[in-house]
N, C-alpha and C positions, 0 to 999 in steps of 0.2 A: 892310656891316653884319656885325658879328662874330657868331660862333655863340652865344656866351654871352648876348648881348642878345636874339637870336632865341629862344633857349630860355626866357628869362625872360618874353618877350612871349607866347609860346605857352602857358606855364603860367598866366599871369595871365588870358588869354582863357578857358582851360579852367575856371579857378576862377570867373570871372564867369558863364559859361554854366551851370555847376553850380548856383550860387546862384540864378540866374534860373529854372532848371527847378524847383528846390525851391520857390521862391516861387509859381510857377504852380500847382504841385500843391497847395500849401496853400490858395490862393485857390479853385481848382476844387472842392476838397473842402468848403469852407465856403460855396460859392455854389451849393448845390443838389445836389451829388453826395453830400452828407452823408446823404441819405436812403438811399443804398446802403451806408452804413457797416455793417459786419458785427459784431454783438455776440453772442458765443458764449453768453452768459447768457440770450439770448432764443430759443435753439434749441428746436425741437419736431420730432417725428418723425411723418410722415404715411404712411399705408398707402393704396395704391390700385392701380388697373390702368392700365397704359400705354395711352393711346388714340392717341397719335401720337409719333413721334420726329422732331424737326426738326434736321437737321444745320446748317442756316442759319436765322437768325431770320426770322420773317414781319415785314412792315413794322410799325413801332411797338413791336417787342419789343427788349429789351436784347440787346446783342451776344452772340454765342456760340450754342452748341447748346442745345436745350430738350427736355424731356419734357412732354407734355401728359398729365395724369393725371385719371382719374375716381376721386374719393374719395366717402365717404359725405356729406361736407359740400359736394360740388359739384366742378366742374372746377378744376384747379390747373395753372398754368404754372410748371414747375420749370426754372430756369435752371441749366445745367451748366457754364457758363463757356466760354471759348474752346477749351479742349482736352479737354472731357469725353468726346468721341467720337473723339478723334484719337490715333494712336500706340499703341505697345506698352502693354498693361495698361489700355487705355481701356474704358469701359463698353460693353457689347454687350447691347442689349435690343430686343425687337420688340413691336409692339402686341399687347395681350392678356396680357402678363406681369404678375404681381403684383410690386410693389416696395415697399420702405420707404425713404423719403427723409428725411434729417435736415438741417435748415437753418433759415433765418430768413425770414419773410415781410416783404417790403418793397414800397413803392409806387414805380413808375417811370413817369413820364409819365401819371400818373393811373390806372395799372393795377396790380393786385396781381401780384407775381412772387415765387416762392419761391426764394430763393438757396440751392441745394442744396450742402451740404458733403460729404455721403456718400450713396451709393445702395446699398442692399442688395438683391441679386437672388439668389434660390436659395441663400442661405447665404454668398455672397461679397460683401464690402463694397468698393466702389469709392470712392476719395477724389477729389472734384471740386475742393475748395478746402481750404486749411489753416484753422487756427483763427482766423485774421485775415480770412478771406473772400477771400484771394488765390487765383485759380485755379492748380491744380497742373499743371505742364507735363509732357509725355511724358518729357522728360529727367529731371525730378525723380522720376517714377515709376520710371524705369529705374535711376537711381542708388540709390534706396531698395531696389529689388528685388535689386540686386547686393550690397548690404550685408546682405540678409536681414532688413530691418526692415519695419515697416508704417508707412504714412503716418498 
């Protein structure tokens, strides 16, 4: 088999796999995951006291870390995403601290979860997700800090 034929076959397989992955993502979003779709126009800001910090989710919770908050409206499960408590520039809070959390309330497996985009603690704002609801990685925080920008 010559190299040119092998390169064409490899490229065709890569293109097919990319198309398949895209199709799977579209189907997954429309088949129930759309309830987690993040709409920045629906954002609200909640104030509360941290009652617990969960590095790993409890059974039945959405993946990632969580803050359990005591608010005037009752308890709130605030999802911080996969990297909310990980890496340089990550959120650092302890139970008893007052926080302001901006995000969107969603339903996941029949339970309300607050998809946190930002968390404000003592005047410092930590970004958990971008405006599309995608969790911000430690690498993104680091690159943004190096450029002197804010997320």
